[in-house]
C-alpha positions as CSV (number, residue, x, y, z in Angstrom):
1,M,100.7,118.6,95.4
2,E,98.9,115.4,95.5
3,V,101.3,113.1,93.7
4,N,102.5,111.6,97.0
5,K,99.8,108.9,97.1
6,V,100.9,107.5,93.8
7,I,104.6,107.7,94.7
8,K,103.9,105.8,98.0
9,F,102.1,103.0,96.1
10,L,105.0,102.6,93.7
11,E,107.6,102.8,96.5
12,K,106.0,99.8,98.1
13,N,106.2,98.0,94.7
14,P,109.3,98.9,92.8
15,L,108.5,96.4,90.0
16,G,105.7,98.6,89.0
17,M,101.9,98.7,89.2
18,T,98.9,99.4,86.9
19,L,96.4,102.0,88.0
20,P,93.7,99.4,88.9
21,E,96.2,97.6,91.1
22,M,97.0,100.8,92.9
23,A,93.3,101.4,93.4
24,G,93.0,97.9,94.7
25,G,91.0,96.2,92.0
26,T,89.6,96.9,88.6
27,R,86.1,97.7,89.9
28,Q,87.2,100.7,92.1
29,I,86.5,103.3,89.4
30,K,86.1,106.1,91.9
31,K,89.5,105.6,93.4
32,M,91.0,105.2,89.9
33,R,89.5,108.5,88.8
34,M,91.2,110.2,91.8
35,L,94.5,108.6,91.1
36,R,94.6,109.2,87.3
37,P,95.3,113.0,87.4
38,Q,97.9,112.4,90.1
39,L,99.6,109.7,87.9
40,A,99.6,112.1,84.9
41,Q,101.1,114.8,87.1
42,A,103.9,112.5,88.3
43,V,104.6,111.4,84.8
44,R,104.8,115.1,83.6
45,E,107.2,115.9,86.5
46,G,109.4,112.9,85.6
47,L,108.9,111.1,88.9
48,I,107.4,108.0,87.4
49,M,107.5,106.4,84.0
50,P,105.2,104.1,82.1
51,V,107.3,100.9,81.4
52,S,105.0,98.2,80.0
53,Q,101.5,96.9,79.5
54,R,99.8,94.3,81.6
55,S,96.3,93.1,81.0
56,G,95.5,96.2,78.9
57,H,96.7,98.7,81.5
58,T,100.0,100.6,81.5
59,V,102.5,99.6,84.2
60,Y,104.2,102.5,86.0
61,R,107.4,102.6,87.8
62,L,109.3,105.1,89.9
63,V,112.1,106.7,87.9
64,K,114.6,106.2,90.7
65,Y,114.2,102.4,90.4
66,L,114.6,102.7,86.7
67,A,117.8,104.7,87.0
68,N,119.8,102.2,89.1
69,R,119.1,99.1,87.1
């Protein structure tokens, strides 16, 4: 189970992050490619949720932060 990395990123930033932000910049394609399947997995499992769009990328948030708003 490799979703943990994505969850950790989002826990640090409850407001939500885009994938390039998690990878630490738009140019880090390799890291983004690693994170993308983990992100998809976490969305399928209902741990995180796409909430909005920022600069053409989807912003993801942890569901637990969405729940207690």
